[in-house]
N, C-alpha and C positions, 0 to 999 in steps of 0.2 A: 539026184541033184538036177535042177533045171539047166538046160544048155544055155550058154551065153555067148555073145559075140566077143571074140578076142581081138582087141585093138592092136593094130600095127604099131601105133605110137608107143604102146607099153611093151609088147613082146620084142619088137625089133631092137629097141634100145638095149635090152639086156641079154639077148641071145646071140649077138655077134653079127658081123657083116655077111656071113655065109648063109644066114637064114633069110630066104626071100619069100615075099608075099605077092600074090597076083592081084590083090584088091585091097582097098582101104580097110575093110573088115572082113574076116572070114568066119563063116558059121562053123562053130566047133562041132566036130563029130564026137561020138561017144568015146570018152576017155581022153580026148585031146586037151580039154581044159585042165584036167587033173595032171596030165603029163607036162604041160607047159608050166603049171604051178610048181611041180616038183623040180623042173630044170632051173627055174628062177630061185627057188628056195635053196638049192644046192650051191648056187653061186653066191647067194646072200650069206649063207653060213660060212663061206670061205672068205668073207669080208669085202666083197664087191659092193661099193656104195650105190651104184645105179641099180643093181639087183635088189639090194635092201630096200630102196625106195619103191621099186616096182612091186616087191612082195608086200610092202605096207599098203599100197594101193589095192592090191588084190584082196588082202584081208579086210580092208575098209569096205570094199564093194561086195565081198562074198563071191568073188570070181575065181572058180576053180577050187574053192574051199568054203568052209562055213564062215559066215561073217563074224569077225572078231575084232572089235575096236581096240581092245587091250593089246592084242598082238600087233595091230596096225601101229599103235603108238610106239611100241617097243622097236619096231623096225624103222619107223620114221626117225626115232632117236638115234639108232645105230648109224643111219646114213647122215643125219644132221651132225653127229659128232665127227664125221669125216669131212664136214664142210660143204655138203651138198645143199645149195641154197633152197631148192624146191622142197627138200625134206625139212629144212629148218622152218620154212614157212608153214608146211603142213603140221609140223609138231607144234608150232605156235598156235595154230587153229585148234588143234586137239586140246591144248591147255585152256584156250579161251572158252571152248564149248563144254569142257569137262567130259568129252567123248573119249572113252578108253582109259580113264583114270581121273585123279583129282583135278578140279578146276583151279587154275592159277593164272590170273591176268598178269602177274609179275613175270612168270615164266613165258607167257605169251609175248609180252613186250620184249623180253630178252631174245627170244628166238626170231621174232619179226625183225628186230634190229640187225641181227647177224645176217639174215637173208637180205634185208634192205641194203645193207652196206655192200653186198655183192651185186646190187642193181636189180633185184627182183621187184618188179613194180607192184605186184599184189601185196607183197609183204610191206612195202613202203606205205601203201594206202592203209593197210590194217594197223600198222604202227602209228600212223598219223591219227587214226580214229581213237586209239587208246590215249595218246597224248591229249587230244582235244577234249575227251570226256573225263580224263583223269583216272582211268582204270589201270591197275597194276603199278601205280606210282603217281607222282605229283602231276597235276594238270599243268600243261605247258603249251600255250597257244602258239608261241613262236616256233617251237619244235614241230608242232602239228603242221603249221603252215609250210615249214621247210620240207617236211616229208611229203605233204600233199603236192608240193611243187615238183619234187622228184618224180612222183608217180604220174602227175599230170603231163609231164614231158614225155612219158611213155604211153600216153593215150588212154589212161584210166579215167573213165567218165566220172566216177564217183569223186575222185580227187580233183578233177577239173571243176566240178560243181562246188565242192567244199572250199576250194581255193578262191573261186569267184565270190562266194558268200563272205569269206574272210577279208577279201579286198574291199568288198562293199561296206562291211561293218568296221573295218580297221582292226579286227581281232588278230592279235599275233604280229602286228606290224603296221605299216602305213595304210591309210585309206586311199583307194584309187578306184574311182568309178569306171574309168576307161579299161583298166585291167579286169575289173569285176565283170564288165560287159563282155570282154573278149573270152574269158574263161567260161563264163556261163553259156556263151554262144557255142563254144566247143562242146560242152556237155550236152547242150540241147540238140546239136546235130547228131549226137549218138543216141538220141531217143529219150533223154531225161526230160519229161514234161515239166517237172518242178523247176528245172533249169531254164526252160523257155519262159515260164511265168516270171521267174526272178529276173531274167534278162530284161523283160518288159518293164519291170519296176525300176531297174537301173536306168533304162533308156529315158524314163520320165524325168530323171534327175539331170539329164544332159541337154544343153542347148544344141542347136542344129550343127554348129561347127564341131563341138565336142563329140556329138554322136557320130558324125562323119569320120572323125579321127579314130573313135573307138571301133567303128565298123572296119576300118582299114587294118587296125591292129588285130581284130577278130579274124580277119581273112588270113593274116600272117600266122596266127596261132593255129588256125585250122590246117593250113598247108604244112606246118612243121610238126604239129602234135596230135593231129587227128588223121589226116589222109594216110600217113605211112603205116598206120595201125589198123586200117579198115580191111 
């Protein structure tokens, strides 16, 4: 088996406060990866939700074990059933992609919503995408906008872009070029080139006074919903 880097973020979460690491990532010595996997598996089998989630990640990556998406889904489900938001999101992604078992956008929507209700921004964004497209259930632009807004407030550039587009078009609610400009500007500062192009299109619809007001609002959005997440 190829040696891999063991991430502190994964191992420290599940092995307890007494397990200390001297660097952000440690090069696994022969047998260490398998030993860490076994320790996590033991805790997972005893019902520890964090360990179940970490075990699922290891199976998904083939870290310390053979890659097995079916087992990854099984352990994501075990942790998700215990209410772990990150596991609920990952389980939703497994259902959306069909990785590790049958594809089901309805199940993806279900698990994304549970994670999104706990405030997980990535799940809120993914749920909004399903509502916007109409996968896994009825298309609902107002719901999509509401979930994009939640994720946009947590710095998710994709949600900020889509929210800006929806404000520009009036899809899912009122049309507001100023808010469209502000949210597209936020996404653009995070590297979305399409957001930068769209922002310029919106700017062409605004007179000098409206553009100045939109820029002020964009500055406030950036300070509140971009800077804290950089």
